[in-house]
N, C-alpha and C positions, 0 to 999 in steps of 0.2 A: 384220453382216457388220464386221471389221476390217480394217483397213487392209493387214494384214500377211494376209487371207486370199489363198489360191490364187485363189479364184473373183473377188475385186475385182481382182487383177491381172491375171488372164486377161482380164476386164473394160476393162480400161485397154487392153491391148494390142490386142484384139479393135477398140475403138472406133478406135483408130491406124490402124489395118490398112483399115477402110472409109473413115477419111480419105485412103486412100493412102499414108499415110507406113509405112516400110519400115524406117527406122532407128531405132532407139531409146539413149534415156541417162539412166539413172540418177541419179542428184542427190541431195545431203545438205545441210541446213540445221544446218548444227551450232552448238549453242548453250553458251554459259557465260554464265550471270545474264543480262543482259540483252545480254549481244555475240556478232555470230555471226562464224564462221570463213570469210573471204575467201582464196582463193588468187589469186595474178596467173600467167597465162600467158606464159609465157618469148617474150621479143621475137621468135624467129624461127618460130614456131608459127604458127597460123592461128587470125587474132584475137588477134597477139599483144600481151601489155600489157595486156591488159580484165582485172580482176578478175574472180572467178567464183565459185560455192559448188563444192565437190568433186564432181566427175560424171565419169561415164566409160563408154562403151557397153556395151551389154547383149550380150553375145555371142550366137552361134548355139546353140540349146538350153538356155540358161541363163535364169531368172525374171528380173524386173526388181530383188526382194528381194536375190535371191544379188548381182545387179550392183552393189547400193548399198551391201551390205556390202563386197563385193570390191574397188570402186571407192576407196571411201574408207580402206581400211585398205591401198592399193596408194600412194592419193596421198598419203597424209598420217600413215602409220602409226597413225590411229586408229583404234581397234576401237567399231562400236557396240554400245552396251548395249541401245539398245531403239527402235520409230519409235513416232512419237507419232501422228503423221496424215502423210494424202497433203495435200499445200498445192495441187496445182495441177499443169499443163502449158503450157508453149508450145511453139514448131514457132519451127524456123529454117532456114537454105540450109545445108548442110553443101559442108566441102572437094570432095567427091565430082559435085556439080551437084545433089542432089537436096535432100530435108526430113528433118530427124531432131527428131523429138516428145523433146522432157526432161521426164521423169516427176521429181518434186520431192515430199522426204517431210523431215519436222520430224523430228530422232533427237535424242539424248543418246550421248554416247561415255563410255565407262569410266575413261578418265581424257582430260582436256584438253592436256595438256605431257606430253611433247613432242611438238611437231609435226613430223614428219621429212617433207620434200617430196623426191619422185623423178620430179614430172613439170612444177612449178612454179616460179620461181625467187624468191618469197617468197609470206608471209603475214600476215594481222594479223587481230586479235580486233576487229570494229568495232561502234561501238552504231549502230542503225538510220538514226539520226538526221545520224550522219556519217560518209556512205560512199563509200569512193574512188570511181574512176570503173570503175562497174558498167554493164550493160545495163539498161535501164527494166523485162525481163521479170523481172530479177533483184530491181532494188529494188522491185520490184510483190510478188515472193515472201516477201521477207523482211518486208516490209508487212503482210502475212497470216498472218503465220506460225504468229499463236497464236489467231488468230479462231475 
């Protein structure tokens, strides 16, 4: 079963719902050679100033894969060329008092430049062993993205 198959993606959502999760985010680990794209949350946002991978909410009626493509394009203006693997998920408390599950995928994009930000205040291409302030969950994803 491929990572982008409807069956695989539906299974991820079903498992999350069984775990009591009702809010979902799709995230892209975008690489350029050995570097990973990170974007920084604006200071006045939820978790402001934190560096993260491009990600965003899966909207009602939208698949995780569609959200992955849409959010990556919306946040960075980069177009996903291919989805290589599912890297895993993590859960976190959201700003509405619930719990969000973030589904993370290793991807390549058609072109790595220009990165045009619409929701963040900075971006950088970071080496996995020289990351800025990211969460432990994101640090772990980056470490295992190629395994």
